[in-house]
Each structure stands twice: as C-alpha cells, then as structure tokens.
N, C-alpha and C positions, 0 to 999 in steps of 0.2 A: 504492501501501499503505499502511493507518495508521502512525503513529510509532508507539513500540511505548515504552511510559507505566511509568514506577517505583510501588512502593503500599508504604509501609509501617505495622505495625498490629499489633497483638496478636488470638492466635484468641483468638474466644469462642466457639463451636462448632462442631463438628464435624457437619456435617448427612449427610454420607456417606463412607465410605473403604473403597477396595478393598484392601487388604493387600499383595496380590501387585503391583501395577503399580504402587501411588504414586498413584491417581488417588481426588482428593478434589473433592467440593463442600463448604467453610468459610461461616463467617463471620469478618467481620475485621475488629473494631472500629479505625477508622482514620479518624484526626486528630473524631476526636467524631461518628463517623459509624459506620451497616454494613453493609458490604458486602458480594454475594454475590462470594465465587471461586472456580472450578474450572479442574480441570489437573491434570496430574501433577507433585502439588507434595512427590509423594517421603518422608516420613516426619514428619506434623508432630503436632503433639498440645494440646490446648486449652491458654493462660495464654502459648504460645511468642510470640516476636516476630519476624515473618518479613518479609524484602523482596522481593517479587515483581516479576517483569518481565512486559508482557501489553499487552492493549488491550482497550478496556469492546466489549462486544456487545450486542444487544438481542432475547432465543431467543427465537421462536417464543412456547413454553405459559411458563416459566421469567421470564422482563422481564428486563430490565437485570441483567447481572453484566461481572466480570472475568473474563476470561479468561488466565490466567497460562501463560506458555511456558516462565517460571525463577522459584525459589523462591530462596531465604538464611537457611535457620532459623538466628534470631539469642537462642540464650539471652539470662534476665532478669537485671539484674545487681541489682536493687536486692529487699528482703528480703521486699517485698507480690507480685511477680513472681516469686521463689521461691517463696514462699510455694503463691500461683496455681496453680503448675507440678505443685509436686509431690502441691497438694488434688488432681488429676487422676485418679489413680490409673494416672501414664505409668509408676511405677519398682514395682516387687512390694514389699509386703508393707507398702506406704506410703500412709496415707488420708487424711483430715485431721485425723481427733487427732494421728497421730503428724505429719502436716508441722506443724504447730502447734508440736508437742514441739519436733522437728529445728532448726525454721527461729529457736526460740526460746533455744534454745541457740550456737549456730553463725551465724544470721545471714548478711550478707550473703558468710561463708566457707561456706555449706552443701556447694554445689557443689563445693571442692576438698575440705572432707572426705570428701565418698562417692567422689569421684575417688582422689582420692592416700591417706588417712586413714579409710578403713570402721570399723577399731575401732577408732575413738570413736563410732560409732554405737551401739556397746553402753554407752554412757551413759542411752541414752533403752531410758525402760520398754517391756520386748515385742522389740524388738530384736537376738537372739540373733548367735553370732557368724557361723552359719550362715546370717542372712537376712544381715545386715551385705557379707559377701562376696555373697548372690544381687546385692543393690540396686548393690551397684557393678561387678559383673560385665555389667549391662544397662546402664549408665549409660554404661559406654565401648561399651559395644556401638550406640548411641542414636549418643552424637559419631561415632561411627569413620563411619557410616554417612550422619551429614551431613556431615561432612568428603569420602567418596567421592564424594556425589552434587555435590557443590561443585564438587570438584577432575576430573570426569568432565564434567561441566554444562561450562568453561569450554573445552572440544574438541569439544564437540558433540554429550556422547551424553545421551541423556532421563534423565529423574530415575530412569522406568518401567526403562533398561537399566545401571541405573547400582546400583539397588537389587538386580537378577537380577548383575549383577560383584559386590558386593559379600558377599552370597549365598555366594559363587564363593572367594573370597579374602579376607574376613575383616576383622576389625580390620586388618589389614593391607595393605589395599587401595591406598592411597595412594602407600603405600612399596616394593610391590611393584612397579606401573606405573611411577610417579615410575624405578626403579631399571632399569625393565626395560620399555617403554610397548608390545615385540612382544606381551607376553600378549595382549594384546588382540585378537592373527592366532586366539587357540585358544578351546575355551572359558571362558564362554560368549557370547562378546561378537562373533566370529568376524566383526570386524571385514578388509578385504579389506588384503592387504599393502599397497598403493600408500598406501589412507585411513593407513595406520600409519605407515608413510613420514615423511605429512606431518606431524601431526601430532608429531613426533618432532624432525622439522627446529626446526617455529613454538616447540615448548614450550625448544627445547632441551635435547633427552634426550638422551643420546649413551649407550648401554648396551654394556660390552663386544662386540667387534664378532662373537665369535662367536655371542651371543645371536640376532643381528640375519638370524643366515646359519641357522643350527638354527630361526629361526622360519621364516625361507622356504623350511622341510623339511615341517616341519609343515601350513602355507598351501600347498603344492601336495597335499598328499597329502589332507585335509581337505578339501580344492579337485575333488579327483578321486573320492570319495565319490560327489559326487551326478552323476559318471559310470560309479557299479556298481563300484567299485576298492575293494579294502578295502586293496589294498595296490601297489608299481607295480619294477620292472627297477630295480636302481640306478644304473643310466649314465640314465635315462631320467630321475630323479628329480635329480638333479645336475644334466642339460640343464637341467630348469626353471626349479631353483630358480637357477641362476647366472645365468640371463633376467633372472630379480626383480632381484637384491643386482648386479647389473655385478659378479659376478667370474669366472676360470674356472671349467672343470669341474673342471679338476685340483686348486687351490686347493677345491672345494665335494665333492670326493671326499676328498681331506684334512677337511675337518671332517666329513664324516656319518662315517669310522671315530669322529672323536670323539665325534657322540652318541649312536654305538652302544656307546660304552662305558663312554659317562657312563649307561646305558639310559635315555638322549632320546627313541629313536629302536630298536625291532626287527627283528630280519631271519629269513628262511629263506633257508637256498642250497637246488637243486633241479638236474641235472642242469647241475652249474658256474654256475646263477646265480642271483642274490640276487635277492630280493624284501624289499622294508624296506613298515614298517608302523606305524603310529601304535600306542601303548601299547594305545588300550582296541581295538583292531581286529584285533591281536594277539592279544590274553586270549579274543578273540571265539572265534574260529577254532579256539584249543586246546583252547576249553573243551571245544568244539561233540566236535571228535576225539575227546577224552578219554573225556567221559560216552557218546556213539555206540558204543567203541569196552568202555567198562563195562557198557553194554548188553546189546552182542551176544553178552563173553564170560560173560554170567550166563546156565544153564540153563534152558531150561523145558522144565517136566517131562514125562516120554514120556508119555502114555494109551494110547496104537493104539487109539486108537474115531476120528480126525478122517476117516481117507477115509470107515471107514461113517458118519458124523455128514454126511459131505456126500452122501454116497445117497438115506441119510433127507430131510435136504434135500430132494434133486432131486422127492425123489416126495411130501415135503409139499405145494412151487412148484406141482410138474405140468411140471416144467423137466430139461430135459437141458443141464448149464456142457462148452464147447470145453473141449477138451486146453486149453489154456492159463487158462484162467479156469476150471478148480479144478487148475491151477498154482499161482495167484496166491492159492487160500482156503486152500491149503495148505500153501503159504510165508509168509501172514498165520499161522497157527493155531499154527508148529513154531519161531516164530524171534519176540524181543523186538521186531527193527527191523527195517522191509519195507515196500520203495516200489512202487508201484503207479502203471504210467504208461501213455499211450494217447490216441488224439487220439480224436473226437467218434464214434459211433456200436459203437466198438470194446467194449463193455459196461463199462464203467468202475463206473456205477452199482449194479449187477448184483451187481458182487465186490463193494462196498461196501455191500449189503446184506445180502449169507449172510455176509459175514462181520462185521456186524452181528449178526443173526441169532443165530451161531453163540456167540460169548463171551455174547453175555446168556444164553442154555439153561446156557453152567454158571457160570452168577450172579457175570460179570464187570460191573461199572460202568464201561459206555460214558459217554465224552467226545468231541462232537461239533464241530468246528472249526475255521473259513475264516479266513481273514487278513480280509477285510471284512461288512461290513453284510449286502451284497445274495450274497456266496459263501452268509455261511448262512442268510440264507435260505433260497435254490435249496436247498443243501444239507437244511433241511430237510422241504421237500417231496419231496423226490423219494427221503427215507428213513422219511416220520412220525413222526420223532423231532425232537427239540430241538438247535438248533445253534447253538453261541455267536462270535461274533470269540472270536479268542485274543486279544484286550485285555481284551474280557468275561469271556472264562473262566478268564484267570487276576486280573483287579479290578485294575483301577490303584489303586496306593496313594496318595492324595492327600494326607496327614495328609507328604509328604515333601518333597513341592512341587520344584521345582529346574527346569532345563532338562529332564533326565533322568529319561525316565518307568520308577517302581520297578512293584514288582509286588505285593499282600499276595502270593499264594503264590508262593516260591521255598521253595531250597534246606531250608531252614528249618520250610515249612509250605506243605507239597507237595500237590498236587493229590489228591483222595478219589478219585478213578477208578485203575478197573485195565487199563486200552488208554484213548487218545486217537487218533481218527483226525479228518488234518487234512485238509483239499481243500485246492485248485488249494494245491498247495504252490511251484508258480514265482512268487508276489507272493510269498514270505517270504521280507526278508534275512537277514543275519546275527545281527544285534542283538537283533530279535521271535523266531528258533529259537534260541538259547542262554537269552534267558529264560525259556522253554518248558519248556526240556530241564533247567531246573534244579529247577523246578518241576511235576517228573513222579517218583514215588515208585522208589526200588533197583527192584523186582519188575515195573514199569509196563510198556506196551507203548505198539508208538508205529507205526502206521499211518499212510504221509503219498503223498496220490492225488494226480497231478497231470497238466497233459501237457505233456513237454523239449522237445516246436517253437517253446511258445508265449515270450510273451515276457518275460524275467527280473523281477524282484525294482523295485522302482522302488527301493528302498534300497540299500545296498551287499550286494554278492555275487551266487552265485550259487546258493545253497544246491543246489536241485534237480537241476538239472549237473552240481555238480561232485560228489552220491552220486553221482549213476550212472554219470562217472564211476570209482567205488574201487569196482571189480565185489567186491570183499569187503563190499561192501554188500548182502540179499538186494536183489532186484527182482526187475519182471516187466514187462516190458510187452507189450501187452496190441496186435494188429496184425490181428485177423481184425474186417470191416466185415460186422453181423449184417443180414439179409437188410430185414431191415422198414427199417432207417437206410438202407441201399444206397441202397431206394426216392429218397430224399432226393437235391439237386442238390449242395446244401448240405453236407453231409456228402461228395460224391465229392467234390467240388470243393475239399474241405480239404483230404483223403488227395493229390491230383496237385499241390495247390502243393507239399506237404514232398517228394511226389516228384522235383520239378522239373519241373510239367508245366503249360503250361496250363488255366484251368479251361476248364469248358466255357461257352460262351456262357448256355444256354437261353432259355427264353422266357415269355410268359406265364401259361403252365398250372405251368410248374416255379416252384421254389422260388427260385432262383437265376437270375437273368441279369443280361448286361453289354449299358450302353449307351455309344456309342464319340461321346465328346463334349468340349470342350476350351474355357480361357479362361474366357469374361464367360459362352458359353454355358452351358456346367456349371457353371457359378455358378446361375446361370436353371435351368434341370433339374431341381439337386436341389432350390432352391427349390419350385419345381412338383409334384414328388416325393411330399416330406412334404405341403406344403399344400394337393395336390389332388387329385393320380395318384392314388395307392397310398391318400387314404383313402377315396377313388369305386369304387374295385374291390375295396378289398377290406376296407371298414371298417373300417382302422383308425384310430383317437384321434391323431391327429396329433402328439399334444403328448407322450402318454401309453406310445405301442405307440411309436410309430417314433423310431428317434433314429441322429441321424448323426453317424459316426464319419471324423476325420478324423487324418490322416497326420499332419501339423503344425497349429502353434498362427498362423503367420500367410501373407500370402501371399493369394490372392485365393480360395483352399478352400482355409483353414485358420480355426482355429476362432470365432480374434477376430471376422473379417469374417461367416461365418456365422452366428454367433448376435446378429450386429447385427441381419440380414436375418430371419431367421427367427421373432424376438421381436414384429417388424414387423407381419410376417405373418401371425401362429401368437397373439400376444396384444399387437392394435395400444391405445394411446390411446383411451381413451373415457371420454364422461362417467359421472362415479360409480366408476372405477375408480380406487384411488391409484395413488402409486409417486411415489418421491421420488430425486433424483441425486445420487450420490456423485462428482466428480470425473469420469472418463469415461464412471460408467455408471447408466444406468436401473437400479430396480429398480422390479416392476410387481406388483401384483396377483395372483398366474396364471401366473406367471414358475416355470421348470422352472429350477434349480441345482444346485450340486455342490457339497458339503463338498472343498476341495483342499489341507487340512493336517489334521492328531490333533488334536486341541481336549479335554484331559480333563478340563480343567473346567469348561463351559460346560452348563449346567444344562440337564434337555429333565425334560419333564411325560407321561407316558404314556394315553393313552386310559381306561386301566381306575384311573385317580390316583394311577400309581407315579411319584414322581419320583428321578430318577439323573444323574446330569450321562455326556457324550462323545460327541462328535459328529469322526467317521473318516473318513480322505480316501476320495473317493471316493462318498462315500454321495452321494444322488440324492433330493431334495426336490421341494416346491411350493410360492412361498410364498403366505398364507394370508391373512397381515393386512398391512398395512404403514402407519407412522406419522410421516410428515415430517416431525414439531414434536419429535419424542422426537430422533432419529430410532433405528425399531427398526424390526426386519422377524419377523414371526415366520413361520417355515418348518417346513411337518411334514414328518418324515421315517419312511413309512409308517405307524405308527403312535405315533411320538414327534411330542414339539410343541418347538418349540426359539425361544425368543427372541434373536437378533442386536440387540446396541446398535450405534452408531456404529464402535465400535472394531473389531468382530468381524465387521462387513460384509468383510474382505480376505480373510477366507478361505472367501467365498464366490465362485462365478461359474456365469454364465448357461450352463446345458448342455443347449440345444436342441439346439446340438452341441460332442462333448468326443473329444478324441484318444483315437487307440487304444491309449496309454497307461494311460488315466485309467480307459477301460474292462473292465479286467480284470478277472476276474471275476466281470461282470454276463453277463447274460444279457438280449435285448429280443427282441419278439415280429417286428419285422424292425430292419432297419439299413439303412443308405447309407452308401456309403464314396465316395467321388470324388477320383481316382486322376491327375485329371490335376494341372499345375503341382504333382507333388511333388518339396522340395527333392531331389536327388541320393543326401543322405548320409541319406536314409530309403526308398530305394527298397531296402528288402530283405523277404526272403521271409517270417521269422520275425512283418514286423510286418502285414505283408498274411496272417499265417494266423491271428493274435492278430485281426482285425478280422474275418475271414469265422465265422469259432466262434462269437464272439458270436449271432447270430443265430440265431432259432428256427425261428420261421416263413417267415421272406423276406431273400433278401438280392441287393443290389440296386447296382452298380457303374456308378457312371458317368464317363466319362472315356476317357485312350488307349490300349488296348491293348497300344500299345509301350512303358507306363510297366507296365501289370498285368507283361507278358513279363518287364522288365530285372528285376521284383520275383521276380518267380518263380524267375529265374538264379542271382540274387543269392543265396544258401547262406551268406554269412556268418553265421552269432550274431552280437550286439555285442560286441566281445573285454570281457573280464571279467575283472581280476589276481588270484587268490585264490589262495592255500595248500592249499585245506580240503579236499581232494580227498590233495590228499600228505602231511597232517597223517595223515590217515586210514592211507592209505597203512602208513606208519611208525610207528605205532603199533599197526597190525592184526598 
C-alpha cells in the first residue's frame, strides 16, 4: 500500500464541489506548483490554506492528481491572505471592494473583529448592523464546521459524514460529542454501539454513566427498526441493552424508568405489557391513529344514491358485482377511510376501477399512488389513469437537505385531491404513511388496497396488518376467486398456500409447476431454465421477462451467487461491450440492475426531455452505457435515464436474481423461485406466497418438496412489535 503524503498549499481555484457531501476538485498552489486535488475535503474556499493527506494517482482521463483522504483548513494569517479569502465571496455582503475596506481598516485583526466584535464592521460604508450580524453568523458557522470536520476526522469519521453530523448538531457539535460521544449511536451518524465504545475509550471521553446506558437503549431500538419493530417490550429492551453495557438487567430497568421520566424514551402499556419507543416512532404511530380517527369521525354527506349509482355502473359496464364486491364499493362510498384486501383473482382491480369511476362521476379529484415505481406503473395500466409513487405524489422537498426526507405536500400544503387510492399497502411503513396522512385535506377520503397475506414493509411497522386488526376501521376482505382467475394454477396455488395446503405440482401445459432438485443440481437447473428452457418453450426474453426470486441473499441459491452465474450466462464479457470493475462487482453494458435504497437527489432525464430527481428502492433498470474512465454508468429505468458516478454505484445491485422481499410491488411475466437450501428462518408461508404472486404468466419452483411443505405449514407471520392498532382502539 502506497505511503500517505502530506501537502500544504493555498486553494487557487475550485473546479468542482458538491455541497451535500463535501467532495471537491481543487487546484492547490503548493510550493510554486499547481496541483489538482480531489476527495472529500469538507468545506473549502478559494484563498484558504489547507493541509491535505493522501497519495498521488494517475486518472485515466484527468491524469496526474492528488487523491486526498483528509483535509485540514488553516485560515490565512497575513493581511494579503485575509484579503484574498474575503474577496472570494465566502461571507455574505462582502465582495472584493468591501473586503479591501475591511482589511485596510482592521488588517490582520479582521477575522477577530468579524468573529468577536461584528458591530465594528458598521464603520465600513455599506455594512449595516443587520449585515454585520449575518456576516459574523456565517463566519462562526464555517469555523464550527471546520472544527467539527477536524475533530470527527480524528476519530475516523469522513468529511462527508462530519458535514451531515454538523448540520444536525450545529455549532455545538464538538462540545456535544466531547461531552457525550454516544450521541454518535443516534441520528444522523448511526454508528454501532461497539464502535462508539472504542472511540470513547481511545479519546478518554467518559460521559456520565447514565448517558452510555441510555444510548444502549436507543441503539437497540434503532437497530430493531431494521427488523420492522416500531417498539420493543420493556423486558426485552433491558435484556439486550444490559448485554451491550455489561450491567445487570435490574440496573437497566432502573435506568429505563429515568429515561422515560426525562422523555428520552416513550412507552405505551396494554394488557399489562409495556412497550418502549423512540420519540420519532412513538409520534409516528400516535399521529397516524389520531389522524385516522379524525377522518372517520368526519361525516360523509348522505346522498341516498349510492346503490342506484352502482346499479347504473353495472349496466353501463355490462357486469354484475358479487355480493362482497358490491359491499366493498358501498363501504368506500360511505366512509372517509376504507381498507380493501384480497388475494390474486378476487377482483380488487375491478373494485378499484368501480370506485374510481363513481368518485370521478361526482367530480371528485382522485389521486392514485403506490409505494414503488413498478407498482405505480402497474396501477396505471390496470386503471388507465396516471398513478404516482407516494414519494412523487407528496414531492420530496430537496431544499431542506438533511438525512430525513421531507415533502412539499404536508399539513400546511395539502394535496389537491378529494380521494386518494393507495395500492400495495402491505409495503407502506409507518413513516411514509404518516407523511401521506399529514398531506391529506381534512375532507379527503382514503382508500387503502393491499394483500394482507404478503410480506410486510421493509421499513418499520406493519400498517396494513395493524389497520385490519382494529375492527373499527371499515374494511372488506375479498375471498371469492372468479372463474377466469380460477383457471390459473398460479392463482389457485397461491390460495392453497395461504390456506396451509401444498400447491399442486402442475405440468408443462400449466402456468405453475414444481421440479424436484437440490444443491448444485438445483443451481444448474435454475440457470438452464432462465437461459435456455423457458425462452425456448415460451418465447420469454431471458433478461426482461424472467425474474429469479430467491428467499435469501447468501448460499448456493442466494442472489449473490445466482447473479454472478446468470450475468456470465446472459450477458457475458465480449469484445466491444464495455465494463468496469468496482470491488468484487463487474458492471457490464446490458446488465439488469436494481436500485437498493431511496436516493432523492440523484438526477434523471426522461425521454421527453423533462429533468427531475429521485431513484427509489426496488426500481429495476438496464445499463445502457459504461464509462470505465470516469467511472460512470448510465442506467435506464423505463422512460428515465440516470447517470451513476463512482460513489453512487453502491446504490445498485445486479438484478438477474433478487430477493422475494425486494420483489414486493412488482409483477413479472415469469418467475423462478429456488426452494432448496433455504435457511430455516426464511421457511415461512407468506414469503413463499409473496414470491408466487409476483408471477403473471408462469411460476416455476425448482427445489425440495419438503422445503415447500415446511414453508406452507409455517403460518407465522414475521413478528413485528407495534402499538398502532391499540392506539386506534384507544382513540375510537
């Protein structure tokens, strides 16, 4: 590994800067030579003296440059340096002319005056008292940020992360973390508790004893958000936290009482059990419950025409609704909130179209939404109306910045919609649902559609399940499978799985069949099915029509291994096809990829020339261009093209095979689900059911019958601790 070098110089010119993460390309005057320096430098400005640590590299396109791993900003001390700094416009209300006047008046004391005696700046013509205050405030902000970057850099935190931390804690960042390093366990750093323990010991930062124990509570609760829990039982929280800090459970119970008394944590008690929340999740579930209750209590104007309107719709459409379908339509018309559930083939789409038609008939403005881009596109196709992702409906507010996404539409700027219909509600977590509810007009109606037997959301909570548990929320569950759908073995087997029965094996003429296989043989069978057998027999495109859905990421039949094998088969390396390697991954022109996290800032361009921002967890696209020299990837997601630079490639994964969890909200012409070598913790019913219901035309299960039998028999839904249904019942 090349030895790290240090270089000191003056920033001559900023070629490129990204204010959100501190990445810069600068020209540095170092010992009479101008050197190009790149890296996460934090916040630097022309005229500043910096000390950078890193190494020289030769970039394929931009040539010889210094790649910085750290940067320490040193403020200029001479009058000439101060003039250069102030003349660059880094402080408000100071341009070159005003900078000359300040330096002429105060000389080398200019910075001291700005920081400590801003009132003296009013001696300069054109600087009022208010302007002097704003100049001083910005100077202090910049000084605080530099101190934070330097301090946090010494404990191994990058400049980009340090900028995020500084935006959260402000000018008191260094003092706050020095007094309590365990703040780094929470927002926005989210470091592991063990990492912060090491930092505290190395830097001899020993906060008051209770702060370490309270941070352990927060870490355990925050960690379990990834498991879908919005809260934890008190005894379980104390047990886990005690293991982190080496204390007895009794001592942690005592500390928990103190944390609750100080409003550091929050609790709800039901049936003599105590559930402990972080403040943001407690507020989330409480706000959801209160908003829904307010909507339910607001009366709907009685027209007396609902039944007749449904009769007219039946005649105009040439159909007759089944009893439960008619009940679902009437429930939607008579209430401000309604939940519609049902499995495949039960007519949910028919009901949504009927509800949509009847509301539009009475001149209501209806908005259609779904959690993912694919789900929204499918909803558009089924209704013939525009549907948006919930994020696009609410519009992300990019001006706010920060780690927590905020929306333009909220309680102060509600949506201009009388009715909002949300599909695939099983995928919606509590935070997104709270944001949606806050953006509704008081008079709006909300129709929530989903399949209660599918997997719950990736994010915390189980909104659909909790709403259905509260019997006071109007809901209708469709159960009848209609004749046309009943002819599909995909549909009938999906319902058999839900009912705890083994799926029928099927054959070549059916749209569902099982193939006994295991181990390496099953791995080879999956590859043969995708690359050769299904395309030959059904004319499916192996990349765009067939999707492998794996229960897990790891193992012989996990997504990581299967993606390597399928990439080599379906999109092999060849002359003229550009590719680049990043770590253990190879990105190749033509590869099928998936966005694996929400990125609200990444820019896209649509085919019609419209520009926008945002790529969302679960979006599937194809690499159109590869530029190894930048490095960069151009990815097409339906009608949008997104350019990924080196740092953003971590947001992508190959998608020839994806986990069943990641496939939620999507449908594919054909799916192949390997059910051999499946980890025991993933052998449960609604995981298999969710995978099978992703298939539109064909579903193939290569694997072990005993694994399928175990999954079918295991009816446990993923346990998720939540108090939403209880809060609803308490409010109603």
